[in-house]
N, CA, C and O of each residue as an XYZ file, in Angstrom:
436
protein
N      15.128     55.637     49.323
C      14.105     54.911     50.084
C      12.813     54.830     49.265
O      12.195     53.769     49.178
N      12.419     55.931     48.678
C      11.192     55.967     47.879
C      11.333     55.050     46.660
O      10.408     54.309     46.331
N      12.480     55.100     45.998
C      12.745     54.262     44.839
C      12.748     52.792     45.264
O      12.257     51.923     44.544
N      13.310     52.531     46.446
C      13.359     51.168     46.957
C      11.948     50.652     47.168
O      11.656     49.504     46.832
N      11.062     51.481     47.720
C       9.663     51.092     47.953
C       8.964     50.822     46.613
O       8.215     49.855     46.472
N       9.223     51.690     45.641
C       8.605     51.510     44.333
C       9.076     50.198     43.687
O       8.285     49.470     43.087
N      10.358     49.919     43.820
C      10.905     48.672     43.289
C      10.282     47.483     43.997
O       9.935     46.487     43.363
N      10.142     47.587     45.307
C       9.551     46.500     46.096
C       8.097     46.290     45.677
O       7.643     45.154     45.542
N       7.367     47.396     45.470
C       5.971     47.317     45.044
C       5.877     46.689     43.652
O       5.040     45.821     43.405
N       6.743     47.141     42.754
C       6.766     46.560     41.412
C       7.121     45.076     41.465
O       6.535     44.274     40.738
N       8.063     44.707     42.309
C       8.437     43.303     42.475
C       7.255     42.474     42.956
O       7.010     41.374     42.460
N       6.510     43.025     43.947
C       5.319     42.327     44.458
C       4.263     42.169     43.357
O       3.628     41.122     43.237
N       4.085     43.239     42.546
C       3.113     43.183     41.456
C       3.533     42.130     40.412
O       2.709     41.364     39.913
N       4.829     42.118     40.103
C       5.338     41.133     39.144
C       5.109     39.726     39.672
O       4.673     38.849     38.926
N       5.397     39.501     40.947
C       5.190     38.192     41.570
C       3.709     37.817     41.521
O       3.361     36.677     41.216
N       2.854     38.770     41.819
C       1.413     38.525     41.801
C       0.954     38.165     40.384
O       0.176     37.230     40.194
N       1.444     38.917     39.393
C       1.087     38.625     38.003
C       1.607     37.251     37.570
O       0.927     36.521     36.849
N       2.821     36.909     38.019
C       3.378     35.593     37.679
C       2.522     34.479     38.270
O       2.274     33.464     37.620
N       2.072     34.678     39.512
C       1.219     33.679     40.149
C      -0.115     33.557     39.408
O      -0.625     32.457     39.195
N      -0.667     34.709     39.020
C      -1.931     34.707     38.277
C      -1.750     34.007     36.932
O      -2.594     33.206     36.530
N      -0.639     34.311     36.228
C      -0.353     33.650     34.957
C      -0.196     32.151     35.153
O      -0.706     31.358     34.361
N       0.501     31.771     36.193
C       0.694     30.345     36.485
C      -0.653     29.665     36.732
O      -0.900     28.561     36.247
N      -1.524     30.341     37.494
C      -2.871     29.800     37.757
C      -3.664     29.696     36.452
O      -4.312     28.683     36.190
N      -3.605     30.761     35.633
C      -4.330     30.754     34.353
C      -3.827     29.633     33.436
O      -4.621     28.941     32.799
N      -2.508     29.462     33.377
C      -1.923     28.396     32.548
C      -2.389     27.037     33.043
O      -2.735     26.171     32.240
N      -2.401     26.843     34.337
C      -2.854     25.578     34.922
C      -4.316     25.325     34.573
O      -4.689     24.208     34.214
N      -5.146     26.367     34.678
C      -6.565     26.222     34.354
C      -6.745     25.893     32.869
O      -7.577     25.062     32.504
N      -5.959     26.552     32.024
C      -6.028     26.267     30.583
C      -5.631     24.820     30.306
O      -6.265     24.139     29.500
N      -4.590     24.361     30.970
C      -4.149     22.970     30.781
C      -5.235     22.000     31.212
O      -5.484     21.001     30.537
N      -5.887     22.291     32.341
C      -6.971     21.432     32.812
C      -8.142     21.459     31.839
O      -8.753     20.429     31.556
N      -8.450     22.667     31.325
C      -9.548     22.797     30.355
C      -9.224     22.028     29.078
O     -10.094     21.365     28.513
N      -7.983     22.114     28.627
C      -7.567     21.394     27.425
C      -7.667     19.888     27.642
O      -8.147     19.156     26.777
N      -7.209     19.438     28.804
C      -7.281     18.009     29.120
C      -8.734     17.549     29.148
O      -9.070     16.497     28.605
N      -9.594     18.344     29.787
C     -11.008     18.001     29.857
C     -11.618     17.972     28.447
O     -12.379     17.065     28.107
N     -11.272     18.978     27.637
C     -11.788     19.028     26.263
C     -11.340     17.807     25.473
O     -12.128     17.236     24.718
N     -10.073     17.395     25.638
C      -9.576     16.202     24.936
C     -10.326     14.945     25.389
O     -10.635     14.070     24.580
N     -10.613     14.866     26.698
C     -11.349     13.709     27.212
C     -12.767     13.683     26.639
O     -13.264     12.630     26.239
N     -13.411     14.853     26.605
C     -14.772     14.928     26.060
C     -14.770     14.541     24.585
O     -15.625     13.777     24.138
N     -13.801     15.074     23.826
C     -13.696     14.746     22.399
C     -13.463     13.258     22.214
O     -14.063     12.635     21.338
N     -12.590     12.687     23.038
C     -12.301     11.256     22.942
C     -13.556     10.427     23.221
O     -13.835      9.453     22.521
N     -14.312     10.826     24.257
C     -15.548     10.092     24.572
C     -16.557     10.228     23.436
O     -17.224      9.259     23.074
N     -16.669     11.439     22.871
C     -17.602     11.649     21.768
C     -17.183     10.852     20.539
O     -18.029     10.313     19.825
N     -15.880     10.778     20.295
C     -15.396      9.965     19.173
C     -15.732      8.497     19.393
O     -16.143      7.806     18.462
N     -15.556      8.014     20.633
C     -15.894      6.621     20.949
C     -17.374      6.355     20.725
O     -17.753      5.336     20.148
N     -18.210      7.289     21.189
C     -19.655      7.127     21.024
C     -20.005      7.121     19.534
O     -20.787      6.288     19.075
N     -19.421      8.053     18.790
C     -19.680      8.131     17.353
C     -19.211      6.861     16.643
O     -19.910      6.331     15.779
N     -18.033      6.382     17.009
C     -17.511      5.143     16.411
C     -18.445      3.977     16.698
O     -18.768      3.195     15.804
N     -18.882      3.865     17.969
C     -19.780      2.762     18.335
C     -21.125      2.876     17.618
O     -21.704      1.868     17.211
N     -21.623      4.119     17.465
C     -22.875      4.316     16.728
C     -22.721      3.886     15.273
O     -23.590      3.215     14.716
N     -21.600      4.283     14.665
C     -21.345      3.898     13.265
C     -21.215      2.383     13.143
O     -21.741      1.776     12.210
N     -20.512      1.785     14.090
C     -20.343      0.335     14.081
C     -21.692     -0.367     14.203
O     -21.969     -1.329     13.486
N     -22.528      0.124     15.118
C     -23.861     -0.470     15.291
C     -24.684     -0.309     14.013
O     -25.405     -1.224     13.616
N     -24.574      0.852     13.375
C     -25.313      1.090     12.133
C     -24.842      0.138     11.036
O     -25.657     -0.432     10.310
N     -23.530     -0.032     10.918
C     -22.999     -0.946      9.899
C     -23.429     -2.380     10.191
O     -23.779     -3.123      9.274
N     -23.403     -2.772     11.465
C     -23.845     -4.127     11.813
C     -25.309     -4.313     11.444
O     -25.703     -5.354     10.918
N     -26.109     -3.286     11.729
C     -27.532     -3.351     11.399
C     -27.732     -3.455      9.891
O     -28.537     -4.256      9.415
N     -26.989     -2.634      9.142
C     -27.095     -2.678      7.679
C     -26.641     -4.036      7.149
O     -27.261     -4.586      6.239
N     -25.566     -4.574      7.713
C     -25.079     -5.888      7.273
C     -26.103     -6.972      7.579
O     -26.317     -7.879      6.776
N     -26.734     -6.872      8.743
C     -27.755     -7.858      9.096
C     -28.930     -7.771      8.128
O     -29.458     -8.794      7.691
N     -29.337     -6.548      7.793
C     -30.427     -6.362      6.828
C     -30.048     -6.953      5.474
O     -30.853     -7.633      4.837
N     -28.827     -6.693      5.043
C     -28.347     -7.236      3.758
C     -28.323     -8.759      3.817
O     -28.739     -9.427      2.870
N     -27.837     -9.309      4.930
C     -27.772    -10.767      5.074
C     -29.167    -11.383      5.007
O     -29.372    -12.402      4.348
N     -30.122    -10.759      5.692
C     -31.502    -11.261      5.679
C     -32.061    -11.203      4.260
O     -32.706    -12.146      3.801
N     -31.811    -10.094      3.571
C     -32.296     -9.944      2.195
C     -31.681    -10.998      1.280
O     -32.379    -11.617      0.478
N     -30.373    -11.197      1.406
C     -29.688    -12.204      0.584
C     -30.251    -13.593      0.870
O     -30.490    -14.370     -0.054
N     -30.462    -13.905      2.141
C     -31.015    -15.220      2.486
C     -32.419    -15.407      1.907
O     -32.758    -16.490      1.430
N     -33.237    -14.346      1.951
C     -34.582    -14.431      1.361
C     -34.491    -14.665     -0.138
O     -35.216    -15.489     -0.694
N     -33.588    -13.928     -0.792
C     -33.433    -14.093     -2.239
C     -32.942    -15.497     -2.587
O     -33.398    -16.103     -3.557
N     -31.999    -16.007     -1.778
C     -31.523    -17.376     -2.013
C     -32.653    -18.383     -1.836
O     -32.774    -19.340     -2.601
N     -33.470    -18.157     -0.830
C     -34.597    -19.050     -0.581
C     -35.581    -18.997     -1.756
O     -36.081    -20.030     -2.201
N     -35.853    -17.784     -2.253
C     -36.741    -17.647     -3.407
C     -36.146    -18.336     -4.633
O     -36.860    -18.989     -5.393
N     -34.840    -18.185     -4.819
C     -34.164    -18.817     -5.952
C     -34.262    -20.340     -5.846
O     -34.560    -21.021     -6.827
N     -34.006    -20.865     -4.647
C     -34.127    -22.326     -4.456
C     -35.549    -22.781     -4.743
O     -35.767    -23.795     -5.406
N     -36.509    -22.024     -4.241
C     -37.914    -22.375     -4.450
C     -38.248    -22.352     -5.944
O     -38.931    -23.244     -6.446
N     -37.762    -21.327     -6.648
C     -37.995    -21.224     -8.087
C     -37.344    -22.397     -8.819
O     -37.933    -22.978     -9.730
N     -36.123    -22.736     -8.410
C     -35.444    -23.873     -9.050
C     -36.210    -25.166     -8.801
O     -36.356    -25.989     -9.705
N     -36.703    -25.347     -7.565
C     -37.484    -26.550     -7.261
C     -38.753    -26.593     -8.111
O     -39.130    -27.641     -8.637
N     -39.404    -25.434     -8.236
C     -40.618    -25.368     -9.054
C     -40.302    -25.737    -10.502
O     -41.035    -26.507    -11.122
N     -39.222    -25.193    -11.035
C     -38.821    -25.508    -12.414
C     -38.488    -26.995    -12.558
O     -38.860    -27.634    -13.542
N     -37.784    -27.531    -11.565
C     -37.424    -28.957    -11.605
C     -38.691    -29.820    -11.550
O     -38.790    -30.812    -12.271
N     -39.648    -29.455    -10.712
C     -40.909    -30.193    -10.620
C     -41.631    -30.157    -11.970
O     -42.174    -31.166    -12.421
N     -41.630    -28.974    -12.613
C     -42.291    -28.849    -13.919
C     -41.605    -29.737    -14.951
O     -42.271    -30.395    -15.750
N     -40.263    -29.755    -14.933
C     -39.529    -30.598    -15.887
C     -39.849    -32.077    -15.658
O     -40.091    -32.824    -16.606
N     -39.848    -32.484    -14.400
C     -40.139    -33.888    -14.065
C     -41.567    -34.235    -14.484
O     -41.813    -35.292    -15.066
N     -42.518    -33.322    -14.176
C     -43.915    -33.576    -14.545
C     -44.042    -33.701    -16.063
O     -44.764    -34.568    -16.556
N     -43.351    -32.848    -16.799
C     -43.390    -32.911    -18.267
C     -42.794    -34.232    -18.761
O     -43.347    -34.884    -19.647
N     -41.645    -34.616    -18.166
C     -41.001    -35.869    -18.571
C     -41.923    -37.058    -18.277
O     -42.039    -37.974    -19.091
N     -42.579    -37.037    -17.108
C     -43.506    -38.124    -16.773
C     -44.688    -38.170    -17.744
O     -45.155    -39.242    -18.131
N     -45.151    -36.995    -18.121
C     -46.264    -36.922    -19.067
C     -45.854    -37.517    -20.418
O     -46.594    -38.289    -21.029
N     -44.645    -37.132    -20.868
C     -44.139    -37.656    -22.145
C     -43.983    -39.172    -22.057
O     -44.381    -39.896    -22.970
N     -43.400    -39.648    -20.955
C     -43.219    -41.094    -20.788
C     -44.558    -41.805    -20.719
O     -44.723    -42.898    -21.260
N     -45.522    -41.166    -20.039
C     -46.865    -41.757    -19.940
C     -47.500    -41.851    -21.320
O     -48.139    -42.851    -21.648
N     -47.326    -40.817    -22.121
C     -47.859    -40.854    -23.501
C     -47.187    -41.966    -24.309
O     -47.845    -42.682    -25.064
N     -45.866    -42.102    -24.139
C     -45.147    -43.153    -24.864
C     -45.642    -44.535    -24.423
O     -45.822    -45.428    -25.251
N     -45.857    -44.704    -23.123
C     -46.363    -45.985    -22.617
C     -47.752    -46.250    -23.196
O     -48.048    -47.369    -23.617
N     -48.596    -45.229    -23.219
C     -49.948    -45.393    -23.778
C     -49.881    -45.767    -25.256
O     -50.636    -46.624    -25.717
N     -48.975    -45.123    -25.999
C     -48.831    -45.448    -27.422
C     -48.377    -46.896    -27.593
O     -48.890    -47.625    -28.441
N     -47.408    -47.298    -26.774
C     -46.924    -48.680    -26.867
C     -48.028    -49.664    -26.503
O     -48.157    -50.733    -27.099
N     -48.820    -49.274    -25.507
C     -49.942    -50.131    -25.103
C     -50.929    -50.298    -26.252
O     -51.402    -51.397    -26.542
N     -51.219    -49.181    -26.889
C     -52.146    -49.220    -28.024
C     -51.549    -50.088    -29.130
O     -52.250    -50.898    -29.737
N     -50.233    -49.914    -29.391
C     -49.576    -50.712    -30.431
C     -49.603    -52.184    -30.057
O     -49.874    -53.036    -30.903
N     -49.325    -52.489    -28.796
C     -49.359    -53.882    -28.347
C     -50.759    -54.469    -28.491
O     -50.932    -55.604    -28.935
N     -51.737    -53.682    -28.111
C     -53.130    -54.152    -28.220
C     -53.506    -54.416    -29.679
O     -54.212    -55.377    -29.986
N     -53.023    -53.551    -30.567
C     -53.285    -53.754    -32.006
C     -52.623    -55.038    -32.489
O     -53.197    -55.821    -33.245
N     -51.362    -55.227    -32.010
C     -50.653    -56.438    -32.419
C     -51.371    -57.675    -31.893
O     -51.493    -58.675    -32.600
N     -51.839    -57.607    -30.667
C     -52.535    -58.751    -30.070
C     -53.818    -59.011    -30.858
O     -54.202    -60.157    -31.094
N     -54.464    -57.925    -31.254
C     -55.719    -58.064    -32.025
C     -55.443    -58.645    -33.399
O     -56.317    -59.313    -33.952
N     -54.273    -58.425    -33.976
C     -53.928    -58.933    -35.295
C     -53.490    -60.386    -35.238
O     -53.569    -61.115    -36.227
N     -53.033    -60.787    -34.081
C     -52.506    -62.162    -33.989
C     -53.578    -63.170    -33.888
O     -53.295    -64.365    -33.804
């Protein structure tokens, strides 16, 4: 009878420990799931932050490239204007020389 009671008590303790272990395992599983969700959300936030940073950097690069292209076009236009002005000056000098030559010829005739 005494041994039977001890066995029954041990059985109850084992059952109680099994229930506690089952509860602990369930809590650990819930904690793990929650931790995975938090990590996933943090990864999403980090990814979106990185994406926003890259977009910002790309926009800055695009603006810089556009400014440089605009400066290059402006420089090319300035150079082209200088070339045209020089060509006009040369042509004007040639016209003046021809005029002088024509006037000399008219004076000789």
